N, C-alpha and C positions, 0 to 999 in steps of 0.2 A: 315776697320781699325781694327775691332775686331779679324779678323782672324790672323793678325800679332801678336797681344797681347794675345796669347792663355790663359795664366794663370793670366794675369794682366788686364783683361778687365774692372774691377771695377775702375782702375785708369784712363782708357781712356774715360769713360762715360762723365765726366765733359767737356772734350775737344770737344767731339762729340756734346754735347748739346750746347756748346758755338758756334760751327760752324753753327749748325742749326739755332740758335736764331739770328745770325748776317748775315745770307745769305738771300738775297731777294727771296721770294717765287715766283714760276712761275705764279700762278694765280693772286696774289694781287700786285706783283712788289714791295712789302714792306717787311721789315724784321720784324719778330715777336717782336724783341726788340723795334723797333721804334713805333710799334703799341701800346705797353704797356707804354713806357716811353716818347714818343713824340720826341725823338732825335735819331740820328744815333750814334752807339757806335764806339769808337776808338779802333781798335784791337791792341793787343800787338806789332805786327810787326811795326806799325806806331811809337811807342815809341822808339824801338830799332834802327830803320833805320832813325830816324829824318825826317819824312815825311813833306812835305809842310804844311799839316794840323796841325801837331804838332808844327812846327817852327813858324807859323803865329798865334798861339793861343793867344787871348787877352781876359782876364777874363770878362771885362766889356761888350764887344760885345757878348761874349758867353752868359752871363746872359740875355741880351736883346733878343738874338735869342731863348733862351729857353722859354721865356715868349710868344713870337710869336708862337713858335711851340706848346706850350701847349694850346694856344687859338685856334689853327687850328686842334688840335688832334681829337676832336669829328668829325669834317668834314672829315678828312682823314679816320677815322675808318668807318664812314658811307659809304664813297665811296668804301672802301675795301669790306665791307659787300655786297654792291650792285654788285660789280664785281664778287664776289664769287658766289652769288645767280644766277647771269646771266649765268655764265659758267656752273653751275650745271643744270640749266634749259635747256641749249643748249644740254648738254650731255644726259639728260633725253629724249629730243624730237628727238634726232638724231636716224634715223632708224638703226636698227642693220643689216647692209648690209653683214657682214661676217658670220652671223648665217644662217645655212642651215637647214630648217626643215627636220626632219627624222622621219620615222615611224618604229616602232619596232614590 
């Protein structure tokens, strides 16, 4: 994305960060935004296209859902940490099969 915006990369950085923070990560299957705030973010496209999530929004139910999500947030963060550490350990223990020893 930054190659296309040669002289205006500074204006693109917020969009790129937004995309990163709202995209589920491969290791944890969670978005960084949801790990911080306990809820999934509604992206701008959902407002403009009137998505079902936007059309069916009810404030009272949303507030109840937020409370439940906040109660479960510590558990989700802990599970995410466990997944991340487990994957790191697997990578550390995996033999380096593509490395060929060479002598000089």
